[in-house]
DSSP file (Angstrom, degrees, kcal/mol; ACC not computed):
  #  RESIDUE AA STRUCTURE BP1 BP2  ACC     N-H-->O    O-->H-N    N-H-->O    O-->H-N    TCO  KAPPA ALPHA  PHI   PSI    X-CA   Y-CA   Z-CA
    1    1 A M     >        0   0    0      0, 0.0     4,-2.1     0, 0.0     5,-0.2   0.000 360.0 360.0 360.0 -40.4   20.2  -53.9  -16.2
    2    2 A K  H  >  +     0   0    0      1,-0.2     4,-2.4     2,-0.2     5,-0.2   0.868 360.0  53.3 -65.5 -35.5   23.0  -51.3  -15.8
    3    3 A V  H  > S+     0   0    0      2,-0.2     4,-2.4     1,-0.2    -1,-0.2   0.902 107.8  51.0 -64.6 -40.8   21.5  -49.2  -18.6
    4    4 A Y  H  > S+     0   0    0      2,-0.2     4,-2.0     1,-0.2    -2,-0.2   0.918 111.7  46.2 -62.8 -45.2   18.1  -49.3  -17.0
    5    5 A I  H  X S+     0   0    0     -4,-2.1     4,-2.1     1,-0.2    -2,-0.2   0.894 112.1  51.8 -65.0 -40.5   19.5  -48.0  -13.6
    6    6 A M  H  X S+     0   0    0     -4,-2.4     4,-2.3     1,-0.2    -2,-0.2   0.899 108.9  50.2 -64.0 -41.3   21.6  -45.4  -15.4
    7    7 A K  H  X S+     0   0    0     -4,-2.4     4,-2.7     1,-0.2    -1,-0.2   0.899 109.8  51.2 -63.9 -40.8   18.4  -44.1  -17.3
    8    8 A N  H  X S+     0   0    0     -4,-2.0     4,-2.4     2,-0.2    -2,-0.2   0.898 110.2  48.9 -63.1 -40.8   16.5  -43.9  -13.9
    9    9 A K  H  X S+     0   0    0     -4,-2.1     4,-2.5     2,-0.2    -2,-0.2   0.915 112.7  47.2 -65.7 -43.0   19.3  -41.9  -12.4
   10   10 A I  H  X S+     0   0    0     -4,-2.3     4,-2.6     2,-0.2    -2,-0.2   0.916 112.7  49.6 -64.4 -42.7   19.4  -39.5  -15.3
   11   11 A L  H  X S+     0   0    0     -4,-2.7     4,-2.3     2,-0.2    -2,-0.2   0.896 111.1  49.8 -62.9 -40.7   15.7  -39.2  -15.2
   12   12 A L  H  X S+     0   0    0     -4,-2.4     4,-2.5     2,-0.2    -2,-0.2   0.924 111.8  47.5 -63.9 -46.1   15.8  -38.5  -11.5
   13   13 A V  H  X S+     0   0    0     -4,-2.5     4,-2.5     1,-0.2    -2,-0.2   0.915 112.8  49.4 -62.7 -43.5   18.5  -35.8  -11.9
   14   14 A L  H  X S+     0   0    0     -4,-2.6     4,-2.5     2,-0.2    -1,-0.2   0.895 110.7  50.2 -62.7 -41.0   16.5  -34.2  -14.8
   15   15 A T  H  X S+     0   0    0     -4,-2.3     4,-2.3     2,-0.2    -2,-0.2   0.928 111.6  47.4 -64.0 -45.8   13.3  -34.2  -12.7
   16   16 A I  H  X S+     0   0    0     -4,-2.5     4,-2.5     1,-0.2     5,-0.2   0.922 112.3  50.5 -61.8 -43.9   15.0  -32.6   -9.8
   17   17 A F  H  X S+     0   0    0     -4,-2.5     4,-2.5     1,-0.2    -2,-0.2   0.910 110.3  49.5 -60.2 -43.5   16.6  -30.0  -12.1
   18   18 A M  H  X S+     0   0    0     -4,-2.5     4,-2.5     2,-0.2    -1,-0.2   0.881 110.9  49.6 -65.4 -39.1   13.2  -29.2  -13.7
   19   19 A V  H  X S+     0   0    0     -4,-2.3     4,-2.5     2,-0.2    -2,-0.2   0.929 112.4  47.2 -65.3 -45.5   11.6  -28.8  -10.3
   20   20 A I  H  X S+     0   0    0     -4,-2.5     4,-2.4     1,-0.2    -2,-0.2   0.909 113.2  49.3 -62.0 -41.9   14.4  -26.4   -9.1
   21   21 A L  H  X S+     0   0    0     -4,-2.5     4,-2.4    -5,-0.2    -2,-0.2   0.908 111.1  49.1 -63.6 -42.7   14.1  -24.5  -12.4
   22   22 A A  H  X S+     0   0    0     -4,-2.5     4,-2.2     2,-0.2    -2,-0.2   0.917 112.3  47.7 -64.8 -43.6   10.3  -24.2  -12.0
   23   23 A I  H  X S+     0   0    0     -4,-2.5     4,-2.4     2,-0.2    -2,-0.2   0.916 112.0  50.2 -63.4 -43.3   10.6  -23.0   -8.4
   24   24 A S  H  X S+     0   0    0     -4,-2.4     4,-2.4     1,-0.2    -2,-0.2   0.915 110.5  49.5 -61.4 -44.0   13.3  -20.4   -9.4
   25   25 A C  H  X S+     0   0    0     -4,-2.4     4,-2.5     1,-0.2    -1,-0.2   0.901 110.7  50.4 -62.4 -41.0   11.2  -19.1  -12.3
   26   26 A Y  H  X S+     0   0    0     -4,-2.2     4,-2.7     2,-0.2    -2,-0.2   0.916 110.4  49.3 -63.3 -43.9    8.2  -18.7  -10.0
   27   27 A I  H  X S+     0   0    0     -4,-2.4     4,-2.4     2,-0.2    -2,-0.2   0.920 112.8  46.9 -63.4 -44.2   10.2  -16.8   -7.3
   28   28 A V  H  X S+     0   0    0     -4,-2.4     4,-2.5     2,-0.2     5,-0.2   0.907 112.3  50.9 -63.7 -41.8   11.6  -14.5  -10.0
   29   29 A Y  H  X S+     0   0    0     -4,-2.5     4,-2.5     2,-0.2    -2,-0.2   0.927 111.6  46.9 -61.3 -46.1    8.1  -13.9  -11.4
   30   30 A Q  H  X S+     0   0    0     -4,-2.7     4,-2.4     2,-0.2    -2,-0.2   0.907 112.1  51.0 -62.9 -42.2    6.7  -13.1   -8.0
   31   31 A Y  H  X S+     0   0    0     -4,-2.4     4,-2.0     1,-0.2    -2,-0.2   0.927 112.8  44.9 -61.3 -46.7    9.5  -10.7   -7.2
   32   32 A R  H  X S+     0   0    0     -4,-2.5     4,-2.4     2,-0.2    -1,-0.2   0.878 111.4  53.4 -66.7 -37.8    9.1   -8.9  -10.5
   33   33 A S  H  X S+     0   0    0     -4,-2.5     4,-2.5    -5,-0.2    -1,-0.2   0.909 108.9  49.7 -62.9 -41.6    5.3   -8.8  -10.1
   34   34 A N  H  X S+     0   0    0     -4,-2.4     4,-2.6     2,-0.2    -2,-0.2   0.902 110.2  50.2 -63.4 -41.8    5.8   -7.2   -6.6
   35   35 A I  H  X S+     0   0    0     -4,-2.0     4,-2.2     2,-0.2    -2,-0.2   0.926 112.4  46.8 -62.9 -44.5    8.2   -4.6   -8.0
   36   36 A I  H  X S+     0   0    0     -4,-2.4     4,-2.2     2,-0.2    -2,-0.2   0.915 113.2  49.0 -63.8 -43.5    5.7   -3.7  -10.8
   37   37 A E  H  X S+     0   0    0     -4,-2.5     4,-2.3     1,-0.2    -2,-0.2   0.908 111.6  49.0 -63.6 -42.6    2.8   -3.5   -8.3
   38   38 A N  H  X S+     0   0    0     -4,-2.6     4,-2.8     2,-0.2   103,-0.2   0.884 110.5  50.5 -65.5 -38.9    4.8   -1.3   -5.9
   39   39 A K  H  X S+     0   0    0     -4,-2.2     4,-2.8     2,-0.2     5,-0.2   0.906 109.9  51.3 -63.4 -40.9    5.8    1.0   -8.8
   40   40 A K  H  X S+     0   0    0     -4,-2.2     4,-2.0     2,-0.2    -2,-0.2   0.921 112.1  45.6 -62.6 -44.2    2.2    1.3   -9.8
   41   41 A I  H  X S+     0   0    0     -4,-2.3     4,-2.5     2,-0.2     5,-0.2   0.932 113.3  49.9 -64.7 -46.1    1.1    2.2   -6.3
   42   42 A N  H  X S+     0   0    0     -4,-2.8     4,-2.7     1,-0.2    -2,-0.2   0.920 111.6  48.3 -58.8 -44.9    3.9    4.7   -5.9
   43   43 A N  H  X S+     0   0    0     -4,-2.8     4,-1.6     2,-0.2    -1,-0.2   0.876 110.1  52.5 -64.1 -37.1    3.1    6.4   -9.2
   44   44 A Q  H  X S+     0   0    0     -4,-2.0     4,-0.6    -5,-0.2    -2,-0.2   0.945 113.5  42.0 -64.2 -47.4   -0.6    6.5   -8.2
   45   45 A Y  H >X S+     0   0    0     -4,-2.5     3,-1.1     1,-0.2     4,-0.7   0.875 110.8  57.4 -67.1 -36.1    0.2    8.2   -4.9
   46   46 A K  H >< S+     0   0    0     -4,-2.7     3,-0.9     1,-0.3    -1,-0.2   0.838  98.5  61.3 -62.8 -31.7    2.8   10.5   -6.6
   47   47 A S  H 3< S+     0   0    0     -4,-1.6    -1,-0.3     1,-0.2    -2,-0.2   0.734  99.4  56.6 -67.8 -21.0    0.0   11.7   -8.9
   48   48 A Y  H X< S+     0   0    0     -3,-1.1     3,-2.6    -4,-0.6    81,-0.6   0.716  78.3 117.5 -79.8 -21.1   -1.9   13.0   -5.9
   49   49 A Y  B << S-a  129   0A   0     -3,-0.9    81,-0.1    -4,-0.7     3,-0.1  -0.254  93.9  -6.6 -59.3 126.9    1.0   15.2   -4.8
   50   50 A Q  T 3  S+     0   0    0     79,-2.3    -1,-0.3     1,-0.3     2,-0.3   0.488 106.1 130.4  65.5   6.4    0.1   18.9   -4.8
   51   51 A A    <   -     0   0    0     -3,-2.6    78,-1.6    78,-0.1     2,-0.5  -0.642  56.7-130.3 -88.6 147.7   -3.2   17.9   -6.5
   52   52 A Q  E     +B  128   0A   0     -2,-0.3     2,-0.3    76,-0.2    76,-0.2  -0.840  30.6 176.4 -98.9 131.3   -6.5   19.2   -5.2
   53   53 A V  E     -B  127   0A   0     74,-3.1    74,-3.0    -2,-0.5     2,-0.1  -0.941  27.9-115.9-132.1 154.0   -9.3   16.7   -4.6
   54   54 A L  E  >  -B  126   0A   0     -2,-0.3     4,-2.3    72,-0.2     3,-0.4  -0.448  35.1-106.5 -80.9 162.0  -12.8   16.8   -3.2
   55   55 A G  H  > S+     0   0    0     70,-1.7     4,-1.7    67,-0.5    68,-0.2   0.843 121.0  56.7 -57.5 -35.3  -13.7   15.0    0.0
   56   56 A T  H  > S+     0   0    0     67,-1.6     4,-1.0     2,-0.2    -1,-0.2   0.883 109.0  45.9 -66.5 -36.7  -15.6   12.4   -2.0
   57   57 A E  H  > S+     0   0    0     -3,-0.4     4,-1.7    66,-0.2     3,-0.2   0.870 108.1  57.6 -69.4 -36.6  -12.5   11.6   -4.0
   58   58 A L  H  X S+     0   0    0     -4,-2.3     4,-2.7     1,-0.2    -2,-0.2   0.845  98.8  59.8 -62.9 -33.5  -10.5   11.5   -0.8
   59   59 A V  H  X S+     0   0    0     -4,-1.7     4,-2.7     1,-0.2    -1,-0.2   0.904 103.6  51.1 -60.3 -41.2  -12.8    8.8    0.4
   60   60 A S  H  X S+     0   0    0     -4,-1.0     4,-2.3    -3,-0.2    -1,-0.2   0.906 110.7  48.1 -62.4 -41.2  -11.8    6.7   -2.5
   61   61 A I  H  X S+     0   0    0     -4,-1.7     4,-2.5     2,-0.2    -2,-0.2   0.896 111.2  51.1 -66.2 -40.2   -8.1    7.2   -1.7
   62   62 A I  H  X S+     0   0    0     -4,-2.7     4,-2.5     2,-0.2    -2,-0.2   0.942 112.2  46.0 -60.5 -48.6   -8.7    6.4    2.0
   63   63 A N  H  X S+     0   0    0     -4,-2.7     4,-2.4     1,-0.2    -2,-0.2   0.889 112.2  51.3 -63.4 -39.1  -10.5    3.1    1.0
   64   64 A E  H  X S+     0   0    0     -4,-2.3     4,-2.4     2,-0.2    -1,-0.2   0.912 110.4  48.5 -64.1 -42.8   -7.7    2.3   -1.4
   65   65 A T  H  X S+     0   0    0     -4,-2.5     4,-2.4     1,-0.2    -2,-0.2   0.909 111.0  50.9 -63.9 -42.0   -5.1    2.8    1.3
   66   66 A E  H  X S+     0   0    0     -4,-2.5     4,-2.3     1,-0.2    -2,-0.2   0.912 110.4  49.6 -60.4 -43.4   -7.0    0.7    3.7
   67   67 A D  H  X S+     0   0    0     -4,-2.4     4,-2.9     2,-0.2    -2,-0.2   0.902 110.2  50.2 -63.2 -41.8   -7.3   -2.1    1.0
   68   68 A I  H  X S+     0   0    0     -4,-2.4     4,-2.3     2,-0.2    -2,-0.2   0.930 111.8  47.3 -63.5 -45.6   -3.5   -1.9    0.4
   69   69 A N  H  <>S+     0   0    0     -4,-2.4     5,-2.5     2,-0.2    -1,-0.2   0.892 113.9  47.9 -63.9 -38.8   -2.7   -2.2    4.1
   70   70 A S  H ><5S+     0   0    0     -4,-2.3     3,-1.5    -5,-0.2    -2,-0.2   0.931 111.4  50.0 -65.6 -44.9   -5.1   -5.1    4.5
   71   71 A K  H 3<5S+     0   0    0     -4,-2.9    -2,-0.2     1,-0.3    -1,-0.2   0.869 111.2  48.9 -61.1 -37.6   -3.7   -6.9    1.5
   72   72 A N  T 3<5S-     0   0    0     -4,-2.3    -1,-0.3    -5,-0.2    -2,-0.2   0.389 111.8-124.3 -84.1   4.1   -0.2   -6.4    2.8
   73   73 A E  T < 5 -     0   0    0     -3,-1.5     2,-0.3     1,-0.2    -3,-0.2   0.891  39.8-176.6  55.1  46.7   -1.3   -7.8    6.2
   74   74 A I      < -     0   0    0     -5,-2.5    -1,-0.2    -6,-0.1     2,-0.1  -0.595  21.4-126.3 -75.6 131.4   -0.1   -4.7    8.1
   75   75 A L        -     0   0    0     -2,-0.3     8,-2.9     8,-0.2     2,-0.3  -0.378  16.4-139.7 -78.4 156.3   -0.7   -5.1   11.8
   76   76 A K  B     -F   82   0B   0      6,-0.3     6,-0.2    -2,-0.1     2,-0.0  -0.856  11.7-129.5-114.0 152.3   -2.6   -2.6   14.0
   77   77 A N    >   -     0   0    0      4,-2.7     3,-1.7    -2,-0.3    -1,-0.1  -0.160  45.0 -80.0 -85.6-172.4   -1.7   -1.4   17.5
   78   78 A D  T 3  S+     0   0    0      1,-0.3    -1,-0.0     2,-0.1    -2,-0.0   0.768 130.9  54.6 -62.3 -27.1   -4.1   -1.3   20.5
   79   79 A E  T 3  S-     0   0    0      2,-0.1    -1,-0.3     3,-0.0     3,-0.1   0.446 120.2-107.5 -86.8  -0.7   -5.6    1.9   19.3
   80   80 A G  S <  S+     0   0    0     -3,-1.7     2,-0.3     1,-0.3    -2,-0.1   0.654  75.5 136.4  84.3  15.9   -6.5    0.4   15.9
   81   81 A L        -     0   0    0      1,-0.1    -4,-2.7    27,-0.0    -1,-0.3  -0.769  61.1-103.8 -98.4 142.2   -3.7    2.4   14.1
   82   82 A Y  B     -F   76   0B   0     -2,-0.3     2,-0.4    -6,-0.2    -6,-0.3  -0.342  31.8-131.0 -64.2 142.5   -1.5    0.7   11.5
   83   83 A I        -     0   0    0     -8,-2.9     2,-0.3    -6,-0.0    -8,-0.2  -0.819  21.9-114.9 -97.1 131.4    2.0   -0.1   12.6
   84   84 A D        -     0   0    0     -2,-0.4    58,-0.0     1,-0.1     6,-0.0  -0.493  28.5-174.5 -65.4 123.7    4.9    1.0   10.4
   85   85 A N        -     0   0    0     -2,-0.3    -1,-0.1   -10,-0.0    -2,-0.0   0.320  38.5-121.9-104.4   7.6    6.7   -2.2    9.2
   86   86 A Q  S    S+     0   0    0      1,-0.1    51,-0.3     3,-0.1    52,-0.3   0.594  96.6  57.5  65.7  12.7    9.5   -0.4    7.3
   87   87 A E  S    S-     0   0    0     50,-0.1    53,-0.4    51,-0.1    48,-0.2   0.583 119.8 -11.2-132.0 -63.1    8.6   -2.0    4.0
   88   88 A N  S    S+     0   0    0    -16,-0.1     2,-0.2    51,-0.1   -16,-0.1   0.216  85.3 122.5-139.2  16.4    5.1   -1.6    2.6
   89   89 A S        -     0   0    0     51,-0.1     2,-0.5   -16,-0.1    46,-0.1  -0.585  44.6-153.1 -80.4 146.5    2.8    0.0    5.2
   90   90 A I        -     0   0    0     -2,-0.2     2,-0.4   -25,-0.2    53,-0.2  -0.978   5.8-164.4-124.6 120.9    1.1    3.2    4.3
   91   91 A K  E     -c  143   0A   0     51,-3.1    53,-2.0    -2,-0.5     2,-0.5  -0.869   9.4-164.2 -99.1 134.6    0.1    5.8    6.9
   92   92 A M  E     -c  144   0A   0     -2,-0.4    15,-1.9    51,-0.2     2,-0.3  -0.984   5.2-172.3-125.6 129.8   -2.4    8.4    5.7
   93   93 A Y  E     -cD 145 106A   0     51,-2.6    53,-2.5    -2,-0.5     2,-0.4  -0.897   9.7-158.5-120.1 147.5   -3.1   11.6    7.6
   94   94 A I  E     -cD 146 105A   0     11,-2.6    11,-2.5    -2,-0.3     2,-0.6  -0.992   9.1-150.9-127.0 125.3   -5.7   14.3    7.0
   95   95 A E  E     -cD 147 104A   0     51,-3.1    53,-3.0    -2,-0.4     2,-0.3  -0.852  15.6-164.2 -96.9 119.1   -5.2   17.8    8.3
   96   96 A F  E     - D   0 103A   0      7,-3.3     7,-3.0    -2,-0.6     2,-0.5  -0.800  23.3-117.3-102.8 143.9   -8.4   19.6    9.1
   97   97 A I  E     + D   0 102A   0     -2,-0.3     2,-0.4     5,-0.2     5,-0.2  -0.691  40.5 172.2 -77.6 125.5   -8.8   23.3    9.7
   98   98 A Y  E >   - D   0 101A   0      3,-4.1     3,-0.8    -2,-0.5    -2,-0.0  -0.886  64.2 -29.8-142.4 105.7  -10.0   23.8   13.2
   99   99 A K  T 3  S-     0   0    0     -2,-0.4     3,-0.1     1,-0.2    -1,-0.1   0.947 124.9 -43.4  51.4  60.3  -10.3   27.3   14.8
  100  100 A D  T 3  S+     0   0    0      1,-0.2     2,-0.3     0, 0.0    -1,-0.2   0.599 129.8  73.5  64.6  14.5   -7.4   28.8   12.8
  101  101 A E  E <  S-D   98   0A   0     -3,-0.8    -3,-4.1    -5,-0.0     2,-0.4  -0.905  82.9-100.5-143.1 175.1   -5.1   25.9   13.2
  102  102 A Y  E     -D   97   0A   0     -2,-0.3     2,-0.5    -5,-0.2    -5,-0.2  -0.816  20.2-160.7-105.6 140.5   -4.9   22.3   11.8
  103  103 A K  E     -D   96   0A   0     -7,-3.0    -7,-3.3    -2,-0.4     2,-0.4  -0.981  16.3-145.8-116.0 126.7   -6.0   19.1   13.5
  104  104 A V  E     -D   95   0A   0     -2,-0.5     2,-0.4    -9,-0.2    -9,-0.2  -0.789  17.8-178.9-100.2 131.5   -4.4   15.9   12.2
  105  105 A L  E     -D   94   0A   0    -11,-2.5   -11,-2.6    -2,-0.4     2,-0.2  -0.974  24.3-128.5-126.3 143.2   -6.3   12.6   12.1
  106  106 A E  E >>  -D   93   0A   0     -2,-0.4     4,-1.3   -13,-0.2     3,-0.9  -0.590  27.4-119.1 -80.9 150.9   -5.2    9.2   10.9
  107  107 A I  H 3> S+     0   0    0    -15,-1.9     4,-2.9     1,-0.3     5,-0.2   0.807 111.0  66.7 -63.6 -27.6   -7.5    7.6    8.4
  108  108 A E  H 3> S+     0   0    0    -16,-0.3     4,-2.0     1,-0.2    -1,-0.3   0.880 101.1  48.8 -60.8 -36.3   -8.1    4.7   10.8
  109  109 A K  H <> S+     0   0    0     -3,-0.9     4,-2.0     2,-0.2    -1,-0.2   0.872 111.0  50.0 -70.5 -36.8   -9.9    7.1   13.1
  110  110 A I  H  X S+     0   0    0     -4,-1.3     4,-1.2     2,-0.2    -2,-0.2   0.925 112.1  47.6 -65.6 -44.2  -12.0    8.4   10.3
  111  111 A L  H  < S+     0   0    0     -4,-2.9     4,-0.3     1,-0.2    -2,-0.2   0.874 109.7  53.7 -64.1 -36.8  -12.9    4.9    9.2
  112  112 A K  H  < S+     0   0    0     -4,-2.0    -1,-0.2    -5,-0.2    -2,-0.2   0.888 109.1  48.2 -65.4 -39.1  -13.7    4.0   12.8
  113  113 A D  H  < S-     0   0    0     -4,-2.0    -1,-0.2     1,-0.1    -2,-0.2   0.723 129.0 -92.2 -72.1 -21.5  -16.1    7.0   13.1
  114  114 A G    >X  -     0   0    0     -4,-1.2     4,-1.2    -5,-0.1     3,-0.7   0.278  16.5-122.9 110.4 122.6  -17.7    6.0    9.8
  115  115 A I  H 3> S+     0   0    0     -4,-0.3     4,-2.4     1,-0.2     5,-0.2   0.771 109.7  66.6 -65.2 -26.1  -16.9    7.1    6.3
  116  116 A E  H 3> S+     0   0    0      1,-0.2     4,-2.5     2,-0.2    -1,-0.2   0.893  98.9  51.3 -63.0 -39.7  -20.5    8.3    5.9
  117  117 A N  H <> S+     0   0    0     -3,-0.7     4,-2.3     2,-0.2     5,-0.2   0.893 109.4  50.4 -63.6 -39.8  -19.9   11.0    8.6
  118  118 A F  H  X S+     0   0    0     -4,-1.2     4,-3.3    -8,-0.2     5,-0.3   0.935 111.6  47.3 -63.7 -45.6  -16.8   12.1    6.7
  119  119 A I  H  X S+     0   0    0     -4,-2.4     4,-1.9     1,-0.2     5,-0.2   0.916 112.2  50.5 -62.2 -42.9  -18.7   12.3    3.4
  120  120 A K  H  < S+     0   0    0     -4,-2.5    -1,-0.2     1,-0.2    -2,-0.2   0.903 122.1  31.7 -62.1 -41.8  -21.6   14.2    5.1
  121  121 A N  H  < S+     0   0    0     -4,-2.3    -2,-0.2    -5,-0.2    -1,-0.2   0.793 137.9  17.1 -88.5 -30.1  -19.3   16.8    6.7
  122  122 A Y  H >< S+     0   0    0     -4,-3.3     3,-0.9    -5,-0.2   -67,-0.5   0.295  84.7 110.8-129.3   9.1  -16.4   17.0    4.1
  123  123 A G  T 3< S+     0   0    0     -4,-1.9   -67,-1.6    -5,-0.3   -68,-0.3   0.848  91.4  35.2 -57.4 -37.8  -17.7   15.6    0.9
  124  124 A A  T 3  S+     0   0    0     -5,-0.2    -1,-0.3   -69,-0.2     2,-0.1   0.457  97.7 105.4 -95.8  -2.0  -17.7   18.9   -0.9
  125  125 A Q    <   -     0   0    0     -3,-0.9   -70,-1.7     1,-0.1     2,-0.3  -0.471  69.9-122.6 -78.7 150.2  -14.7   20.3    0.8
  126  126 A S  E     -BE  54 149A   0     23,-0.5    23,-2.7   -72,-0.2     2,-0.3  -0.724  26.6-174.1 -95.9 144.4  -11.3   20.5   -1.1
  127  127 A F  E     -BE  53 148A   0    -74,-3.0   -74,-3.1    -2,-0.3     2,-0.4  -0.948   9.2-153.7-132.8 153.0   -8.1   18.9    0.1
  128  128 A K  E     -BE  52 147A   0     19,-2.4    19,-3.0    -2,-0.3     2,-0.6  -0.994  22.4-122.0-130.5 135.2   -4.6   19.0   -1.2
  129  129 A C  E     +aE  49 146A   0    -78,-1.6   -79,-2.3   -81,-0.6    17,-0.3  -0.657  38.0 168.3 -74.9 117.1   -1.9   16.4   -0.9
  130  130 A T  E     +     0   0A   0     15,-2.2     2,-0.3    -2,-0.6    -1,-0.2   0.550  55.0  28.9-110.6 -11.4    0.9   18.3    0.9
  131  131 A K  E     + E   0 145A   0     14,-1.3    14,-2.6     2,-0.0     2,-0.4  -0.970  47.6 175.5-156.4 135.4    3.4   15.5    1.9
  132  132 A I  E     - E   0 144A   0     -2,-0.3     2,-0.3    12,-0.2    12,-0.2  -0.989  11.4-176.1-135.6 130.4    4.6   12.1    0.7
  133  133 A T  E     - E   0 143A   0     10,-2.4     9,-3.3    -2,-0.4    10,-1.4  -0.889  12.1-143.5-122.6 159.3    7.4   10.2    2.4
  134  134 A Y  E     - E   0 141A   0     -2,-0.3     7,-0.2     7,-0.3     2,-0.2  -0.875  24.0-101.7-124.0 151.0    8.9    6.9    1.4
  135  135 A H     >  -     0   0    0      5,-3.1     4,-1.9    -2,-0.3     5,-0.1  -0.510  28.7-139.7 -66.2 135.2   10.3    3.8    3.3
  136  136 A E  T  4 S+     0   0    0     -2,-0.2    -1,-0.1     1,-0.2   -49,-0.1   0.906  97.1  45.9 -64.3 -42.0   14.1    4.0    3.2
  137  137 A K  T  4 S+     0   0    0    -51,-0.3    -1,-0.2     1,-0.2   -50,-0.1   0.920 130.1  17.0 -70.7 -46.6   14.6    0.3    2.6
  138  138 A T  T  4 S-     0   0    0    -52,-0.3    -2,-0.2     2,-0.1    -1,-0.2   0.591  88.0-130.9-107.4 -13.7   12.1   -0.3   -0.2
  139  139 A K     <  +     0   0    0     -4,-1.9     2,-0.2     1,-0.2    -3,-0.1   0.664  60.1 141.2  65.0  18.0   11.3    3.2   -1.5
  140  140 A N        -     0   0    0    -53,-0.4    -5,-3.1     1,-0.1    -1,-0.2  -0.523  67.3 -80.0 -81.8 157.3    7.6    2.4   -1.2
  141  141 A V  E     + E   0 134A   0     -7,-0.2    -7,-0.3  -103,-0.2    -1,-0.1  -0.365  50.2 173.8 -58.6 132.3    5.2    5.1   -0.1
  142  142 A K  E     +     0   0A   0     -9,-3.3   -51,-3.1     1,-0.4     2,-0.3   0.785  61.9   6.9-107.1 -48.2    5.3    5.3    3.7
  143  143 A E  E     -cE  91 133A   0    -10,-1.4   -10,-2.4   -53,-0.2    -1,-0.4  -0.987  54.9-173.0-140.2 147.3    3.1    8.3    4.6
  144  144 A I  E     -cE  92 132A   0    -53,-2.0   -51,-2.6    -2,-0.3     2,-0.4  -0.994   9.2-161.5-140.6 136.6    0.8   10.6    2.7
  145  145 A T  E     -cE  93 131A   0    -14,-2.6   -15,-2.2    -2,-0.4   -14,-1.3  -0.969   3.9-166.2-124.6 131.7   -0.8   13.7    4.1
  146  146 A F  E     -cE  94 129A   0    -53,-2.5   -51,-3.1    -2,-0.4     2,-0.4  -0.944  11.6-155.1-112.8 138.0   -3.9   15.6    2.7
  147  147 A T  E     -cE  95 128A   0    -19,-3.0   -19,-2.4    -2,-0.4   -51,-0.2  -0.940  19.3-117.4-118.0 133.6   -4.6   19.1    4.0
  148  148 A E  E     - E   0 127A   0    -53,-3.0     2,-0.4    -2,-0.4   -21,-0.2  -0.416  30.5-144.3 -65.3 139.8   -8.0   20.8    4.0
  149  149 A I  E     - E   0 126A   0    -23,-2.7   -23,-0.5    -2,-0.1     2,-0.4  -0.907  11.6-122.7-111.3 134.3   -8.1   23.9    1.9
  150  150 A N              0   0    0     -2,-0.4   -23,-0.0     1,-0.1   -25,-0.0  -0.605 360.0 360.0 -70.4 127.1  -10.1   27.1    2.7
  151  151 A N              0   0    0     -2,-0.4    -1,-0.1   -25,-0.0    -2,-0.0   0.422 360.0 360.0-101.1 360.0  -12.5   27.8   -0.2
């Protein structure tokens, strides 16, 4: 009888150990997956720096940024603009030439007006990525700015 109780205790300890080990492995896997995904996003945005893109390509970048913020569950303020969470939020700005000066718009405002209007007005226009900043804590992309180029 004592042998049976001893086997049950050993089996219980082994089961608990295996569950703890499985949970630990899952947490490490998720952590590493997040790091790889963040590096991939950072490298993608870094590839845009000083690169010239057409308005139609910029629409893809806008949609991608919107998808990333949605996936990361970034909150919006009363005006519908994403709130910086100091970790993985991405703010994207576009500087438009307007009467010899630049007017800056957040992508949320462009999306609110309708991406079709942007394509119609700026689809063939060239833009250049002029600024990228990173979150201090996580080193993920924080802000990216594209500037309209006079052709």
